[in-house]
mmCIF file as gemmi writes it, N, C-alpha and C atoms, coordinates in Angstrom:
data_model
loop_
_atom_site.group_PDB
_atom_site.id
_atom_site.type_symbol
_atom_site.label_atom_id
_atom_site.label_alt_id
_atom_site.label_comp_id
_atom_site.label_asym_id
_atom_site.label_entity_id
_atom_site.label_seq_id
_atom_site.pdbx_PDB_ins_code
_atom_site.Cartn_x
_atom_site.Cartn_y
_atom_site.Cartn_z
_atom_site.occupancy
_atom_site.B_iso_or_equiv
_atom_site.pdbx_formal_charge
_atom_site.auth_seq_id
_atom_site.auth_asym_id
_atom_site.pdbx_PDB_model_num
ATOM 1 N N . UNK Axp A 1 ? 0.85 -1.223 0.194 1 0 ? 1 A 1
ATOM 2 C CA . UNK Axp A 1 ? 0.097 -0.018 -0.163 1 0 ? 1 A 1
ATOM 3 C C . UNK Axp A 1 ? 0.788 1.208 0.059 1 0 ? 1 A 1
ATOM 4 N N . UNK Axp A 2 ? 1.921 1.249 0.719 1 0 ? 2 A 1
ATOM 5 C CA . UNK Axp A 2 ? 2.833 2.245 0.801 1 0 ? 2 A 1
ATOM 6 C C . UNK Axp A 2 ? 3.443 2.624 -0.564 1 0 ? 2 A 1
ATOM 7 N N . UNK Axp A 3 ? 3.786 1.449 -1.382 1 0 ? 3 A 1
ATOM 8 C CA . UNK Axp A 3 ? 4.343 1.682 -2.863 1 0 ? 3 A 1
ATOM 9 C C . UNK Axp A 3 ? 3.425 2.31 -3.619 1 0 ? 3 A 1
ATOM 10 N N . UNK Axp A 4 ? 1.991 2.073 -3.385 1 0 ? 4 A 1
ATOM 11 C CA . UNK Axp A 4 ? 1.138 2.641 -4.357 1 0 ? 4 A 1
ATOM 12 C C . UNK Axp A 4 ? 0.859 4.201 -4.057 1 0 ? 4 A 1
ATOM 13 N N . UNK Axp A 5 ? 1.167 4.335 -2.772 1 0 ? 5 A 1
ATOM 14 C CA . UNK Axp A 5 ? 0.967 5.793 -2.182 1 0 ? 5 A 1
ATOM 15 C C . UNK Axp A 5 ? 2.15 6.633 -2.989 1 0 ? 5 A 1
ATOM 16 N N . UNK Axp A 6 ? 3.209 6.175 -2.877 1 0 ? 6 A 1
ATOM 17 C CA . UNK Axp A 6 ? 4.518 6.971 -3.224 1 0 ? 6 A 1
ATOM 18 C C . UNK Axp A 6 ? 4.496 7.009 -4.925 1 0 ? 6 A 1
ATOM 19 N N . UNK Axp A 7 ? 3.969 5.98 -5.556 1 0 ? 7 A 1
ATOM 20 C CA . UNK Axp A 7 ? 3.739 6.099 -6.917 1 0 ? 7 A 1
ATOM 21 C C . UNK Axp A 7 ? 2.468 6.874 -7.37 1 0 ? 7 A 1
ATOM 22 N N . UNK Axp A 8 ? 1.596 7.099 -6.561 1 0 ? 8 A 1
ATOM 23 C CA . UNK Axp A 8 ? 0.592 8.002 -7.025 1 0 ? 8 A 1
ATOM 24 C C . UNK Axp A 8 ? 0.922 9.698 -6.619 1 0 ? 8 A 1
ATOM 25 N N . UNK Axp A 9 ? 1.724 9.767 -5.589 1 0 ? 9 A 1
ATOM 26 C CA . UNK Axp A 9 ? 2.521 11.013 -5.315 1 0 ? 9 A 1
ATOM 27 C C . UNK Axp A 9 ? 3.402 11.306 -6.371 1 0 ? 9 A 1
ATOM 28 N N . UNK Axp A 10 ? 4.057 10.622 -6.941 1 0 ? 10 A 1
ATOM 29 C CA . UNK Axp A 10 ? 4.982 11.261 -7.924 1 0 ? 10 A 1
ATOM 30 C C . UNK Axp A 10 ? 4.501 11.066 -9.452 1 0 ? 10 A 1
ATOM 31 N N . UNK Axp A 11 ? 3.473 10.499 -9.74 1 0 ? 11 A 1
ATOM 32 C CA . UNK Axp A 11 ? 3.138 10.536 -11.257 1 0 ? 11 A 1
ATOM 33 C C . UNK Axp A 11 ? 2.049 11.444 -11.294 1 0 ? 11 A 1
ATOM 34 N N . UNK Axp A 12 ? 1.898 11.899 -12.503 1 0 ? 12 A 1
ATOM 35 C CA . UNK Axp A 12 ? 1.053 12.741 -12.806 1 0 ? 12 A 1
ATOM 36 C C . UNK Axp A 12 ? -0.407 12.027 -12.693 1 0 ? 12 A 1
ATOM 37 N N . UNK Axp A 13 ? -1.478 13.112 -12.681 1 0 ? 13 A 1
ATOM 38 C CA . UNK Axp A 13 ? -2.843 12.485 -12.481 1 0 ? 13 A 1
ATOM 39 C C . UNK Axp A 13 ? -3.224 11.842 -13.458 1 0 ? 13 A 1
ATOM 40 N N . UNK Axp A 14 ? -2.854 11.88 -14.851 1 0 ? 14 A 1
ATOM 41 C CA . UNK Axp A 14 ? -3.293 11.157 -15.889 1 0 ? 14 A 1
ATOM 42 C C . UNK Axp A 14 ? -2.667 9.594 -15.864 1 0 ? 14 A 1
ATOM 43 N N . UNK Axp A 15 ? -1.33 9.449 -15.411 1 0 ? 15 A 1
ATOM 44 C CA . UNK Axp A 15 ? -0.672 8.184 -15.202 1 0 ? 15 A 1
ATOM 45 C C . UNK Axp A 15 ? -1.406 7.426 -14.086 1 0 ? 15 A 1
ATOM 46 N N . UNK Axp A 16 ? -1.79 8.257 -13.157 1 0 ? 16 A 1
ATOM 47 C CA . UNK Axp A 16 ? -2.322 7.136 -11.937 1 0 ? 16 A 1
ATOM 48 C C . UNK Axp A 16 ? -3.757 6.839 -12.305 1 0 ? 16 A 1
ATOM 49 N N . UNK Axp A 17 ? -4.473 7.676 -13.398 1 0 ? 17 A 1
ATOM 50 C CA . UNK Axp A 17 ? -5.795 7.214 -13.603 1 0 ? 17 A 1
ATOM 51 C C . UNK Axp A 17 ? -5.558 5.946 -14.754 1 0 ? 17 A 1
ATOM 52 N N . UNK Axp A 18 ? -4.624 6.197 -15.482 1 0 ? 18 A 1
ATOM 53 C CA . UNK Axp A 18 ? -4.322 5.02 -16.601 1 0 ? 18 A 1
ATOM 54 C C . UNK Axp A 18 ? -4.037 3.727 -15.855 1 0 ? 18 A 1
ATOM 55 N N . UNK Axp A 19 ? -3.235 4.048 -14.826 1 0 ? 19 A 1
ATOM 56 C CA . UNK Axp A 19 ? -3.024 2.669 -14.092 1 0 ? 19 A 1
ATOM 57 C C . UNK Axp A 19 ? -4.083 2.06 -13.373 1 0 ? 19 A 1
ATOM 58 N N . UNK Axp A 20 ? -4.969 2.938 -12.795 1 0 ? 20 A 1
ATOM 59 C CA . UNK Axp A 20 ? -6.246 2.253 -12.324 1 0 ? 20 A 1
ATOM 60 C C . UNK Axp A 20 ? -7.13 1.784 -13.163 1 0 ? 20 A 1
ATOM 61 N N . UNK Axp A 21 ? -7.184 2.245 -14.213 1 0 ? 21 A 1
ATOM 62 C CA . UNK Axp A 21 ? -7.978 1.823 -15.441 1 0 ? 21 A 1
ATOM 63 C C . UNK Axp A 21 ? -7.651 0.378 -16.016 1 0 ? 21 A 1
ATOM 64 N N . UNK Axp A 22 ? -6.123 0.226 -16.019 1 0 ? 22 A 1
ATOM 65 C CA . UNK Axp A 22 ? -5.457 -0.992 -16.313 1 0 ? 22 A 1
ATOM 66 C C . UNK Axp A 22 ? -5.713 -1.818 -15.318 1 0 ? 22 A 1
ATOM 67 N N . UNK Axp A 23 ? -5.757 -1.684 -14.041 1 0 ? 23 A 1
ATOM 68 C CA . UNK Axp A 23 ? -5.891 -2.809 -13.045 1 0 ? 23 A 1
ATOM 69 C C . UNK Axp A 23 ? -7.414 -3.173 -13.088 1 0 ? 23 A 1
ATOM 70 N N . UNK Axp A 24 ? -8.271 -2.381 -13.281 1 0 ? 24 A 1
ATOM 71 C CA . UNK Axp A 24 ? -9.753 -2.588 -13.349 1 0 ? 24 A 1
ATOM 72 C C . UNK Axp A 24 ? -9.746 -3.581 -14.838 1 0 ? 24 A 1
ATOM 73 N N . UNK Axp A 25 ? -9.262 -3.274 -15.687 1 0 ? 25 A 1
ATOM 74 C CA . UNK Axp A 25 ? -9.363 -4.133 -16.886 1 0 ? 25 A 1
ATOM 75 C C . UNK Axp A 25 ? -8.69 -5.553 -16.443 1 0 ? 25 A 1
ATOM 76 N N . UNK Axp A 26 ? -7.594 -5.731 -15.855 1 0 ? 26 A 1
ATOM 77 C CA . UNK Axp A 26 ? -6.938 -6.825 -15.748 1 0 ? 26 A 1
ATOM 78 C C . UNK Axp A 26 ? -7.962 -7.52 -14.704 1 0 ? 26 A 1
ATOM 79 N N . UNK Axp A 27 ? -8.457 -6.993 -13.789 1 0 ? 27 A 1
ATOM 80 C CA . UNK Axp A 27 ? -9.31 -7.951 -12.81 1 0 ? 27 A 1
ATOM 81 C C . UNK Axp A 27 ? -10.485 -8.525 -13.585 1 0 ? 27 A 1
ATOM 82 N N . UNK Axp A 28 ? -10.885 -7.559 -14.419 1 0 ? 28 A 1
ATOM 83 C CA . UNK Axp A 28 ? -12.056 -7.885 -15.315 1 0 ? 28 A 1
ATOM 84 C C . UNK Axp A 28 ? -11.93 -9.223 -16.181 1 0 ? 28 A 1
ATOM 85 N N . UNK Axp A 29 ? -10.552 -9.174 -16.592 1 0 ? 29 A 1
ATOM 86 C CA . UNK Axp A 29 ? -9.993 -10.273 -17.72 1 0 ? 29 A 1
ATOM 87 C C . UNK Axp A 29 ? -9.702 -11.533 -16.808 1 0 ? 29 A 1
ATOM 88 N N . UNK Axp A 30 ? -8.998 -11.532 -15.785 1 0 ? 30 A 1
ATOM 89 C CA . UNK Axp A 30 ? -8.626 -12.522 -14.96 1 0 ? 30 A 1
ATOM 90 C C . UNK Axp A 30 ? -9.682 -13.21 -14.036 1 0 ? 30 A 1
ATOM 91 N N . UNK Axp A 31 ? -10.352 -12.489 -13.224 1 0 ? 31 A 1
ATOM 92 C CA . UNK Axp A 31 ? -11.196 -13.172 -12.423 1 0 ? 31 A 1
ATOM 93 C C . UNK Axp A 31 ? -12.68 -12.533 -12.692 1 0 ? 31 A 1
ATOM 94 N N . UNK Axp A 32 ? -13.018 -12.073 -13.613 1 0 ? 32 A 1
ATOM 95 C CA . UNK Axp A 32 ? -14.222 -11.643 -13.921 1 0 ? 32 A 1
ATOM 96 C C . UNK Axp A 32 ? -15.038 -10.925 -13.134 1 0 ? 32 A 1
ATOM 97 N N . UNK Axp A 33 ? -14.168 -9.921 -12.345 1 0 ? 33 A 1
ATOM 98 C CA . UNK Axp A 33 ? -14.822 -9.21 -11.13 1 0 ? 33 A 1
ATOM 99 C C . UNK Axp A 33 ? -14.044 -7.846 -10.856 1 0 ? 33 A 1
ATOM 100 N N . UNK Axp A 34 ? -14.623 -6.876 -10.995 1 0 ? 34 A 1
ATOM 101 C CA . UNK Axp A 34 ? -13.892 -5.536 -10.833 1 0 ? 34 A 1
ATOM 102 C C . UNK Axp A 34 ? -14.958 -4.636 -10.108 1 0 ? 34 A 1
ATOM 103 N N . UNK Axp A 35 ? -14.499 -3.457 -9.87 1 0 ? 35 A 1
ATOM 104 C CA . UNK Axp A 35 ? -15.47 -2.385 -9.088 1 0 ? 35 A 1
ATOM 105 C C . UNK Axp A 35 ? -16.698 -1.993 -9.834 1 0 ? 35 A 1
ATOM 106 N N . UNK Axp A 36 ? -16.401 -1.695 -11.228 1 0 ? 36 A 1
ATOM 107 C CA . UNK Axp A 36 ? -17.415 -1.316 -12.303 1 0 ? 36 A 1
ATOM 108 C C . UNK Axp A 36 ? -18.389 -2.268 -12.513 1 0 ? 36 A 1
ATOM 109 N N . UNK Axp A 37 ? -18.063 -3.651 -12.651 1 0 ? 37 A 1
ATOM 110 C CA . UNK Axp A 37 ? -19.051 -4.522 -12.554 1 0 ? 37 A 1
ATOM 111 C C . UNK Axp A 37 ? -19.975 -4.761 -11.286 1 0 ? 37 A 1
ATOM 112 N N . UNK Axp A 38 ? -19.225 -4.601 -10.013 1 0 ? 38 A 1
ATOM 113 C CA . UNK Axp A 38 ? -20.056 -4.546 -8.798 1 0 ? 38 A 1
ATOM 114 C C . UNK Axp A 38 ? -21.211 -3.471 -8.99 1 0 ? 38 A 1
ATOM 115 N N . UNK Axp A 39 ? -20.477 -2.19 -9.264 1 0 ? 39 A 1
ATOM 116 C CA . UNK Axp A 39 ? -21.819 -1.231 -9.382 1 0 ? 39 A 1
ATOM 117 C C . UNK Axp A 39 ? -22.817 -1.339 -10.077 1 0 ? 39 A 1
ATOM 118 N N . UNK Axp A 40 ? -22.432 -1.736 -11.453 1 0 ? 40 A 1
ATOM 119 C CA . UNK Axp A 40 ? -23.636 -1.934 -12.328 1 0 ? 40 A 1
ATOM 120 C C . UNK Axp A 40 ? -24.587 -3.205 -11.707 1 0 ? 40 A 1
ATOM 121 N N . UNK Axp A 41 ? -24.29 -4.179 -11.14 1 0 ? 41 A 1
ATOM 122 C CA . UNK Axp A 41 ? -25.002 -5.189 -10.616 1 0 ? 41 A 1
ATOM 123 C C . UNK Axp A 41 ? -25.689 -4.55 -9.372 1 0 ? 41 A 1
ATOM 124 N N . UNK Axp A 42 ? -25.022 -3.889 -8.831 1 0 ? 42 A 1
ATOM 125 C CA . UNK Axp A 42 ? -25.969 -3.152 -7.543 1 0 ? 42 A 1
ATOM 126 C C . UNK Axp A 42 ? -27.157 -2.075 -8.107 1 0 ? 42 A 1
ATOM 127 N N . UNK Axp A 43 ? -26.656 -1.167 -9.032 1 0 ? 43 A 1
ATOM 128 C CA . UNK Axp A 43 ? -27.517 -0.334 -9.517 1 0 ? 43 A 1
ATOM 129 C C . UNK Axp A 43 ? -28.695 -0.998 -10.36 1 0 ? 43 A 1
ATOM 130 N N . UNK Axp A 44 ? -28.13 -1.93 -11.292 1 0 ? 44 A 1
ATOM 131 C CA . UNK Axp A 44 ? -29.171 -2.509 -12.188 1 0 ? 44 A 1
ATOM 132 C C . UNK Axp A 44 ? -28.685 -3.767 -12.741 1 0 ? 44 A 1
ATOM 133 N N . UNK Axp A 45 ? -29.089 -4.945 -12.072 1 0 ? 45 A 1
ATOM 134 C CA . UNK Axp A 45 ? -28.646 -6.15 -12.314 1 0 ? 45 A 1
ATOM 135 C C . UNK Axp A 45 ? -28.978 -6.559 -13.836 1 0 ? 45 A 1
ATOM 136 N N . UNK Axp A 46 ? -28.019 -7.238 -14.317 1 0 ? 46 A 1
ATOM 137 C CA . UNK Axp A 46 ? -28.149 -7.776 -15.567 1 0 ? 46 A 1
ATOM 138 C C . UNK Axp A 46 ? -27.893 -9.294 -15.701 1 0 ? 46 A 1
ATOM 139 N N . UNK Axp A 47 ? -28.867 -10.05 -15.979 1 0 ? 47 A 1
ATOM 140 C CA . UNK Axp A 47 ? -28.41 -11.387 -15.977 1 0 ? 47 A 1
ATOM 141 C C . UNK Axp A 47 ? -27.352 -11.958 -16.831 1 0 ? 47 A 1
ATOM 142 N N . UNK Axp A 48 ? -27.214 -11.494 -17.993 1 0 ? 48 A 1
ATOM 143 C CA . UNK Axp A 48 ? -26.188 -11.818 -18.792 1 0 ? 48 A 1
ATOM 144 C C . UNK Axp A 48 ? -24.829 -11.627 -18.082 1 0 ? 48 A 1
ATOM 145 N N . UNK Axp A 49 ? -24.698 -10.694 -17.319 1 0 ? 49 A 1
ATOM 146 C CA . UNK Axp A 49 ? -23.253 -10.376 -16.63 1 0 ? 49 A 1
ATOM 147 C C . UNK Axp A 49 ? -23.319 -11.237 -15.579 1 0 ? 49 A 1
ATOM 148 N N . UNK Axp A 50 ? -24.358 -11.674 -14.957 1 0 ? 50 A 1
ATOM 149 C CA . UNK Axp A 50 ? -24.465 -12.723 -13.709 1 0 ? 50 A 1
ATOM 150 C C . UNK Axp A 50 ? -23.971 -14.146 -14.393 1 0 ? 50 A 1
ATOM 151 N N . UNK Axp A 51 ? -24.632 -14.519 -15.579 1 0 ? 51 A 1
ATOM 152 C CA . UNK Axp A 51 ? -24.178 -15.67 -15.893 1 0 ? 51 A 1
ATOM 153 C C . UNK Axp A 51 ? -22.779 -15.477 -16.532 1 0 ? 51 A 1
ATOM 154 N N . UNK Axp A 52 ? -22.217 -14.621 -16.923 1 0 ? 52 A 1
ATOM 155 C CA . UNK Axp A 52 ? -21.024 -14.594 -17.553 1 0 ? 52 A 1
ATOM 156 C C . UNK Axp A 52 ? -19.907 -14.802 -16.098 1 0 ? 52 A 1
ATOM 157 N N . UNK Axp A 53 ? -20.015 -14.016 -15.29 1 0 ? 53 A 1
ATOM 158 C CA . UNK Axp A 53 ? -19.331 -13.925 -14.102 1 0 ? 53 A 1
ATOM 159 C C . UNK Axp A 53 ? -19.245 -15.352 -13.566 1 0 ? 53 A 1
ATOM 160 N N . UNK Axp A 54 ? -20.361 -16.224 -13.677 1 0 ? 54 A 1
ATOM 161 C CA . UNK Axp A 54 ? -20.593 -17.573 -12.956 1 0 ? 54 A 1
ATOM 162 C C . UNK Axp A 54 ? -19.724 -18.538 -13.726 1 0 ? 54 A 1
ATOM 163 N N . UNK Axp A 55 ? -19.224 -18.121 -14.927 1 0 ? 55 A 1
ATOM 164 C CA . UNK Axp A 55 ? -18.488 -18.804 -15.685 1 0 ? 55 A 1
ATOM 165 C C . UNK Axp A 55 ? -19.447 -19.944 -16.368 1 0 ? 55 A 1
């Protein structure tokens, strides 16, 4: 966690945002779960996403 803080403190804002988006996409690809999907399923559940996440 400390390394992430120092990274964010030294990188420009756009660099930090790009890394955050990259981590979201990596989580989506590897484990089929990320913050974006959690929010979508909380606000407006979609059966197709539920089936896809179930594998």
